[in-house]
N, C-alpha and C positions, 0 to 999 in steps of 0.2 A: 470386459469392462471398457477397453479402448474403443471397441466398436460403437458402444453407446455414446462415448464422449465425442467421437468424430461424427456420429449421426446427429448429435446435438448441434455441433458446429455447422453441419450442412443445412439443417433445418433453420438454424438461426440466421445463416447467410441469406436465406430466402425471405425471412421475416424482417430483416434489418431495415427495409425500406418503409416499414410501417411507423406508427407514431409513438409518442412517449410511453404508452402502456407496454410496448415491447421491451423498452429499457427497464422499466420497473418490474416486469415479470421475469425477464431473463437474467437480470443482474444477480438476484439471489441464487439462481441455479448455477450460474457461472462461478460465483464466489464459492459456493459449496464445493464444486468440482475442483477449483483451484486449491482450496484448503485440504481437500481429500488428497490431492497430489502432494501437498506439503507434508501431510501425515505419512504418506507412503515413503517419504524420504527420511523420516525421523526414527530414532531409536531412543531408548531410555538414557543412553550415554549422552545424547544431545542436551539433556536436562541436567544430568549429574555433573557434566563437564563444568557447569557454572560454579560449582562448589570448589573446583580445583583452580579455576582462574577467575576469582570473584571480582578483582579490580577491573580487568578488561571488560567484563560483562557490565558492571555497574556504570562505567564511563559511557558505554554505548547506550545503556538504558536511560541515563540522565540526559544525554544529548537528544535522544528520540522523544522521550515522554515529557521532558520539562523544557529544555532549551528550544526545541523546534516550535512548539505552540506559542511560547513567549515571544520569540523572534517574529513569528508570523503575525501575531497581534500588534506588535510594535510597527511592523511594515504596513499593516492595514491603516493605522493611524497616520503614518508618515505620508502614504500615498493617497490618503482620503478615499479609499476604495468604496464604491457604492455598496450599500448594505447587503444586498442579495449576493453579490460577488464576494464580499468580505467573509460571509459565513461559509461560502464554498471553499475559500482559502483555508479557513480554520478547520473544516472537515478533512481536507487533504493533509493538513498539518497534524491532525490528531491520529490519522491512520498509521498503522505500524508499517514496517518495511515489508516489501513483497518478495516473492520467490525469485524475482528477477535479480534482486540484490545478491542472492547466493550465486547465481550464474556469473554475473559480472565480477563478483569478488574473486571467483576462480580464474577468470580471464586476466584479472589484474594481479594475479599471484598474491592475493591477500589471504587472510586467515578464514578459510571456508568454514571450518568447524565453529568458529566464533560467530560467523555470519548466520549459520543455520540455527545456532542456539538463540541468538538475538531475535531472529525472525520468528522462531517457534514460540518463545516465551512471551515476547511483546505481543504477538498475535493473540495469545491466550489472555493476557492482561487486558487487551483491547476491549473486551466485552464490558469492562468497567471504565477504563480510561477514555475510550472514544466518546461514549454518551456523556460522561462528565465534562470533558473539554468542550464538546459541541454545545451542550445545553448551557454551560457557564458562559461560553462566548456569545451565544444568542442573547442571554440575559444582559451581558455587558454592552452588547450592540443594540439592545432594545428591539429585538426582532420577535415578532409574534409567530407562533407555529401555524402550519396549515390546518392542523386539527387539534382541538382541545384534548383529544383522547391520547395524543402522543405523550409518552412519559419516558424518563430515563430508564426505569425498570423494564418497560415494554421494549425499548430498543435493545437493552442488554439481553433480554430473553430471546429476541429474534436473532441477535448476533451469536448467541450461544448455539442456536440451531444451525446457522450457516457457517460459523467459524470454528467453534470448539468441537462440536460433535463430529463434523467431517474429519478433523485432525485426529481425533481419537479412533474413529473407524479406520482411517488410513494406517495408523500405527498398528492396529490389530491385524489388518490385512498383511502388513509387512512382517509381523511376528510369525504368522502362520504360512506365509508364502514368500519367504525371504529371497530365495533364488530367483523366482520370477520377477519380483520387484527390482532386485539388484541388476538383473540383465536388461531391464527396461527403464533405467534411470533417465537416460537422455530423452526418451519418448515422453516420460512424465513431465520433464522440464519444458519440452517443446509444446506440449499440450497446454500447460499452464500459461505460457506466453501467448499462445493463439487465443485462448479464452479471454485473457486480459485485453488483447487487441480488439476482438470483435465487440466487446462491450462498449469500448470508446468509439469504434467506428459507427455504432448506432447513434451515439450522441452527436458526432460530427455530421452525419447524414441528416438527422432530425432538424438540426439548427443551422444547416449550411447557409441559408440566406442571411442569417444574423451573425455568422461566425467571425467575420472581420471586425464587426463592432464589438463583439464580446472579447476577442483576442486583444483588441486595442486597449480594453479596460483591464482584463485579467492577465494578459500575456506578460506584461512587464513585471508585475508584482510576483507572479509565480516564477519567472526567470530569476529575479533577484533573490527570492526566498530559497530556491534550489541551489544557486551558486553559493550564497552565504552559508547555508547549512552544510554543504560539502566542505567548505573551507573551515568553518567552525569545528565540524566533526574531526577533520584531519588534524588541526592544531591543538584542540583540546586533548585528543588522543596522543599527540606527540609529547605533550607535557606529562601525561599520566600513565599511558599503557606501556606494555613491555617491548614492543618492536614495530618495525615498518609494516609487517603483514597485518597487524592489528589496526594500525592507522588507516590503511586502505579499506579495510573491512568496515570500520565505524563510519568513515566518510561516506561510503556507498550506502550504508544502512540509513544514514541521515538524509541522503539525497533521493533515494528510491523508495517511494511510498506505495502501499497497496491501494492503487487507484480504484480497483473493482470494489473493495470494501467501502471506500469513500462514496462511490456512486450508490451503493446499496443503502448506506446510512442517509444520504441526501434524499434519495427517492422515498424513503420511509417517512421522512419528516415533512417534505415539501412536494407539492404537485407541479410546480413550475420547473422546467428543465434548466432555467438560467442558473439555479443553484449548483448544477452539475458541471457547468462550463469551466470553472477553475480547475476541476479535477481532470477534465479532458485536456486543458491547456498544459497543466502540470505534467500529465502523462507524456505528452509529446515532447515537452522541453526536457524532462528528466532523462529520457532515452538519449537525446542528443548530447547533453552535458555530461552524462555518465560515461558514454562511449569515448568522448574526448578525454575525460579524466582517466579512464582505463588506459588509453593510448599513451598518456604522459607518465603515468606512475607504474606501468606494467613491469618495467625492468629497474625501477629505482630501489635503492637499498636504505 
């Protein structure tokens, strides 16, 4: 399996210099492989654990699914963000946390089990929540879609194929090849991060001539959104959850989004790569801010 994954990465690195169609064709494959990697790291206990610690999970869920999109929309209005970039911001705000949040939660000495549970369950919920938030935002912003054939149900079905189904397949593989998967956990995590990176490298390469202009428009709002959500996540968790490890986890889950999923959704709705720029800007910013956050909170109690 890993041979095919790395073969994909090698081929993709050769194709990355091509145009927008490479992003739109490769993003679904990359996302499916990332979600397969997520599924390989999951067990039934990651879902049943929620019933044992419902309050911690619910706080994380509310921060991600409700507070993040609301704050993103408020910032769009405050910054008077151009329409096409505004919807890009809402797409990244609607996306669930990525597998990177699990890795950084571990580095920060946070609650990794809670992080995994949040990532897994919110990712599954995302096939409903992401289309709803994105289409509702588009209506509020009065944005017309690139195709009249695009629908919330259509996006949900596509997301099921590249998000939910690979997670289920990954869990089945883990169930029947537990020792193999357990011994290659770090490889799975590294592969997911590499796949995440190459998708965004394609966007940066494609729009390199315009990147400074786009960053000047999208960089500030994505930076502010990222920092605010990590702070909000941390202090909301401080008021309601059980301990410091859970605060670190929820803060990182709020700050680290599944950018590859955001690219996939944007590419399914729109043909112009400008809608993908906020996701690329956010991806770069969130790594920097999250690493700084981990550095400061790693040994805090």
